[in-house]
C-alpha positions in Angstrom: -2.8 26.4 -87.6 -3.4 29.8 -85.9 -1.2 32.5 -87.3 -2.3 35.4 -85.1 0.5 37.2 -83.2 0.4 37.6 -79.5 2.0 40.8 -78.3 3.7 40.9 -74.9 5.0 43.6 -72.5 7.5 43.0 -69.7 6.9 44.9 -66.5 10.0 45.0 -64.3 13.4 44.6 -65.9 15.4 42.9 -63.2 16.9 39.4 -63.5 13.9 37.2 -64.4 12.7 38.9 -67.6 15.5 37.4 -69.6 13.8 34.0 -69.3 10.5 35.5 -70.6 12.3 37.4 -73.4 14.0 34.1 -74.5 10.6 32.3 -74.6 9.0 35.2 -76.5 11.9 35.3 -79.0 11.6 31.5 -79.6 7.9 31.6 -80.2 6.9 32.3 -83.8 3.6 33.9 -82.9 4.9 36.1 -80.1 6.3 39.6 -80.2 7.7 41.7 -77.4 6.3 45.2 -77.9 7.1 47.1 -74.6 9.2 47.0 -71.5 9.0 49.1 -68.4 10.6 49.4 -65.0 10.4 51.8 -62.1 14.2 52.4 -62.8 14.1 53.8 -66.3 17.7 52.8 -67.0 16.8 49.1 -66.7 14.2 49.4 -69.4 16.5 51.4 -71.6 19.2 48.7 -71.3 16.8 46.2 -72.8 15.9 48.6 -75.6 19.6 49.3 -76.4 20.3 45.6 -76.6 17.8 45.4 -79.4 15.0 43.5 -77.7 12.4 45.9 -79.1 
């Protein structure tokens, strides 16, 4: 079994990214390492929630 970790970044923190974050969180070889959005507060909200 491959144990390498895949690192992900989310670009755009509107409504859809929650689905991607759930999938990343439920995958043992995936790690969310960055988020960004043109509206800085949106990205900061995800960081505050403890996503990263």
